N, C-alpha and C positions, 0 to 999 in steps of 0.2 A: 437401452444404453449400449453404445458401440465403443468398446475399448480401443479399437483400431483408430477411430476418429479422435479420441482423446489423445492417443500417442502421437498421431500425425500433427495435431495442434501443438503439443508440448515440444515437438522437435523443430518447430519454426523459431529461429532466434528472434527475440523481442526485448532487447535491453531497453531500459528507460530512455526515451527519446528516439527510438528506432523500432516502433511497433507496427509500422504500416504493412509489412508482409503478413503479419498475423491478422490484421484487420481485413486485408484483401481476401485471405482464406475464409474468414467468417462471412464476408459478403457473398462469396460463391456458395458456401455451405447453406446459407439461408435464402438463396435465390427463390426457391419455391415455397417458402414457409408463409404462414399467416402474417399479417401486419405489413408495415412499410419500413424501409431502411434508408438511412442517409448518413453522411459524415458531417460533423459539425466543424466549426472553425478551429477547435483544439485538436482535431484528428480522431475524436471518439467516433465509434459506430453507434448510431442511435436507432433502436428498433421500437417502433410505435404501433400501438393497437387501437388507438382512438384519437380524437381531436381534442385540442385545448390542453390545459395544464393537467398532467396525469395525477390520479389519486395516489398512485404508487410508482416510484422509480426504483428499479433494481439496478445496481451497479456492480460490475465484475471487471476488475482490471486485467488488461492483457499483457502488461509489461512484466519482466522478470528482473531479478537481481544479477543475472549472469551476463558478463561481457560477450560481445558477438563471437569471440574466438573460442568460447567454451563449447566442447562437444555436448550436444543435447541428445544423448542416446537413452531411450527408455526401454527397459526390459520387463518381461512378465515373469513372475515367480508364483504360480498358482493364482490365488485371488489378489495378489499384490502387483502393483505397477510401480517400478522403481526407476528414478531418473530425475535430473535437475528440473525443477519447476512443474513436475507432474501434478502436484497438488496446488502449489502457489504460482500461477493461479489458473492453470489449464483446466483443472477439475471444476472450478467455479464457473468458468465460461461455458463449458460444455453442459453443466447441470442446467444452466439457464436455457441453452439451446434445446436440449432434450425435453425440458419441462414445458416449454412455451411454443414450440414450433407448430403445434396443433391446438393452440390455446383458444382460438375463436376470437372474432372481432365483431363489433367494437367493444373494447374495454377501456377503462381509464387507467392505462398501464403503459409504461415505457421501460426499456432496458437500455442502459448505457454501457457499452464495452469500452472501458476508459483507458486512457494513456496516462503516463506520468504519476502512477501511484507509488512506486517504489523509490527509495533513496531520496535523491535531490530532485525528483520529479515534483515534489511538494504538492501532490494532489491536484495538479493542473487540470487533468481531464475531468475529475469529479467536480471541481469548483465551477468549471465551464458548463458542464451538463446541468448542474443544479441551478445555476444562475439563469440559464437559457430556458429550461423547462418549467421551473418553479413548481415542483411537485408538492402535493399535500403531505406526503410521507416518503421516506427513502430507506432502502435496505441495501447495505453493502454485502455482497456474497463473496466469501472466501473459500479457498479450496480445502482447508482443514478446519478443525474445531466444530465438528458436527454436534457434539454433546453440549455446546454452550450457546448462549445468546449474549452478545456483547452489548451492554447498555452504557458502559463507561468508556468514553473516547479518550485515550491517552494522548496528551499533547506532547510536542517536542520542539526544541529550538536547537539549531546547529550553527556553529561558527567555524570559520577557517581563520586561524591566527598565524601570521607570518612575521618572522624577525629577520631583518637584513642588516648588514654592516660591511665594513671594508675587507674583512678577512685578512689573511696573511700567513707567513711562515711560522710554524709552531715553535721555533727557537729564536730566529732573528726578530720576530714581531711579538715575542711573548709579552703579555700584558694587554694586547689588543683584545677587546671583548669578543667572545665567540657567540655567534647567533644560536648555535646548538646549546651552549651552556645557559644562555639567557632563556631559551625556550623551555629547558628543563625546569628552571625556576618558575616560569609561567605555569607549566603543567602542574607543578607541586602546589601552587596557589589554587588552581582550579580543582584539584582533587580533594580539597578540604570540603567540598560539597558533593552531593551524589550525582556525578557526571560520568560520562564514558568518553575517554579519548580513543577514538576509533582508528586513527592513523597519525603517525608522527614520522617526519622525514627531514632530510637536509644534510648539509655538510658535504665533504668529499673525502680526501685522503686523510690517513691517520696523522700525517705530519703537516696538516694545513689547518689553520684556524678557520672555522666555518663562517662563510659569508652569508649563508641563508639557511633557514629552517622553518618548517611549518607543521601545524597539527590541525586535525579536525576534532571538535569536541561537541558532544550532544548532551542535553539534559531532557529527560522525560518526566512527565508529571500529570496528575489528574486535575491540576489547577494551573491556570495561566499565570497566576502570581509567581509560582516557582520558576516559570520560564522567563518572566520579566526579571527575576532576581539574577539569573545568569547573565542576561543582557546588561544589567547594572554592574555586575562584577567585571565583566569583560571590558566595559567602558572605563573602569578604574585601574586596569592593569598597566604597568609601566616597565620599560627597560632602560638601561643606562646609556648615555651618549658614548660613542657615535652610532649606537644601534637604533633602529626604528622598529616599532611594532605596529602592524596594521591588523584590523579585525573586520571581517566581513560575515554578515549573517547570510548563510547559504540555504537555510531551510527553516520553516516554521509550520507546525501543525497545531491548530488550536485544540485545547482540551474542551470536553463537553460531556453531557450526561442526559440520558433519556429517563424520565421518571418511570419506575416499574409499573405504576398504575396507568400510564398512558395507554390508550387503546391499541397503539402499534405494538407495544411490549406485550400487552395482554394477548393480542392475536398471534404473535410469534410463539409465546409460551403455550398457547392452546394448540398450535400446529405441532409443537414438540410433543405434547401430551397425546395427541391423536396418533403420532407415529411411534409412541413408546420411547421417546427420548427424554433425557433428564431435564429438569427445570433449572439448570445451573446458569447463574448470571455471572458474567466475567467482564474483563476489560481488554482493550486492544487499540491499535492504531490502524485505521482503515479509511476507505473512501467515505465512510459515515461521518468522519470528522469534518469533512468539507460541508456536508449538508447541515450539520449542527451549527457550524460557524454562521451559516446563512439563515438560521432560525427555523430550519426544516426539521421536524421530528425524524430521528433516524436511529437505526441500530444495525448490528452486523450478525449474520448467521454464517455457519460453516457447512460444507457439504460432504465431508468425508472424515474418516479417522486415519491418522497416519503419523509420521514422524520425520525428522530430518529437514524441516523447512529451511530454505535458503542454503542447502548443501547439495552437493552433486549426488548424494545417496538418498534424497528425499523419496518417501514411499507413501502410497495410500492403499487402503483396502477397497477394492472395486465394489465389493458387496455393500459397503457403507455408502459409497457414492450413489448407488441406486436409491437408498433412503434419503440422501441429501437432495437428489433430483425431485423426489416426491415432496420434500419439504418446500422447495421453491414453488412448485405448483400449488401446494396447499396455501401458502401465503398469498400467491396471486389470486386464488379463488376467494380467499377471505377478504382481501383488501381491495381487489379490483375485479369484481365479478363481471361476467358477460352482461351487457345491458339488457334490460327486460325487453322481451319481444324479438330478440335476435337469436 
């Protein structure tokens, strides 16, 4: 494990939709490694170790939640690496690189360094990789969560709701409906259910009746029925004339689950036991959701211990990352061994 490499990758900006500088760095880093590399139509970097549909597809997303102007400075404090995105998901990407660069070929194995996993990327890269490669099984690799195996895929649906109207002067046009006031009422209706309103904005001056306002709302659940319930509720929302309300679905991740008795889950938990890790089963929203949507058995593993995910002070324990790297290799060896005679 080379911590300098990890930090170098983490300090390359890669907001969702603008990941190609990080993809290019990975291509150069892997130039002399085993296997073959190519970019697909979605912009993913695909690293293959054999022909045909792979028995195992590992997916590690390269995008981050941070906008391009965010300073991506990573510092060392003993065994800790601290900085935005150091775990999510630079650690996962490098764990795959270190685990497999001398993995031997041919194997029925592929790695997709995916784009569009975060936010409104809507798993674009993972959906493309899974549809193109048609793997028998898939494992999403995340930078934190080393002590867990995620079998329950948390689904989500996200809407942008916007209210617009004529606006006006707060005294002379008093009585004209305000877009902000109406949106507050819409938000109150939404909050009767377990949703998160992540952003709300609109209006202008204190002495102006707002002509526009909008919010972003999300619901997460382990069942698609709950996601459909929010869609139905949004479809029934109304505002008074002359205001108008528009609703746009801006993101959806399907829910799903891998049976703990499935051979993929058994193999992941066996790798945990081999490395002295807990057999803890958990839930999360990752690239594995995309595979499950397409009927591909999938789960998620983590590769380090840390905290502060999605914050500028995210941190990981580099010692735990070494264990996470060995976990990736152990899964590859169990699920996609080198072909007999090679």
